[in-house]
C-alpha positions in Angstrom: 138.6 197.3 -48.0 138.8 193.9 -46.4 136.3 191.3 -47.6 135.6 188.3 -45.5 134.2 185.1 -46.9 132.7 181.9 -45.3 134.4 181.0 -42.0 136.3 184.3 -41.8 132.9 186.2 -42.1 131.5 184.0 -39.3 134.5 184.7 -37.1 134.6 188.4 -37.6 130.8 188.9 -37.8 131.5 191.0 -40.9 131.3 190.7 -44.7 133.6 193.6 -45.1 135.3 196.5 -43.3 137.7 199.4 -44.2 140.9 199.7 -42.2 143.8 202.2 -42.4 147.3 200.7 -42.9 150.5 202.1 -44.4 150.5 202.2 -48.2 153.6 200.0 -48.2 153.2 197.0 -46.0 154.4 193.4 -46.0 151.7 190.8 -46.6 152.3 189.2 -43.2 152.1 192.6 -41.4 148.8 193.3 -43.1 147.5 189.9 -41.9 148.7 190.6 -38.4 146.8 193.9 -38.4 143.7 192.1 -39.5 144.3 189.4 -36.9 144.8 192.0 -34.1 141.3 193.3 -34.9 139.8 189.8 -35.0 141.9 187.4 -32.9 139.6 184.5 -33.8 141.1 184.5 -37.3 144.4 183.1 -35.8 142.6 179.7 -35.8 142.3 179.7 -39.6 145.5 181.5 -40.5 147.2 178.5 -41.9 144.1 177.5 -43.9 143.1 180.8 -45.6 143.8 182.2 -49.0 144.8 185.8 -48.9 144.2 187.9 -52.1 145.0 191.5 -52.9 143.3 193.0 -55.9 142.1 189.6 -56.8 145.6 188.1 -56.9 146.7 185.4 -54.4 149.4 186.5 -52.0 151.6 184.4 -49.7 151.5 185.5 -46.0 155.2 186.4 -45.9 157.6 189.2 -46.6 156.1 190.2 -49.9 155.9 194.0 -50.0 152.4 195.2 -51.0 151.9 198.7 -52.5 148.3 199.4 -51.6 146.1 202.1 -53.1 143.0 203.6 -51.6 140.1 201.3 -52.5 142.1 198.2 -53.0 140.3 195.0 -52.0 141.9 192.5 -49.8 140.0 189.2 -49.5 140.3 186.6 -46.7 139.1 183.3 -48.1 138.9 180.1 -46.1 139.5 176.8 -47.9 136.6 175.7 -50.1 135.6 172.1 -49.8 135.5 170.2 -53.1 132.8 167.7 -53.9 
């Protein structure tokens, strides 16, 4: 399940969605799959925090081993105050 927060929720119009991807997928490939569904996310790609099972993941060649029900979060930067 993909969870969208703040700006990413605004862009997608969703708070969450379930997608089908290979069980073994590189982090950047997973992001590209999400971006294909929601092209507007390309605008925030370099600003987001990507988390898989509540652990931050770099958008690169890291291989993810996903299980059914895993949560992937798309979190835009949070302003400090």
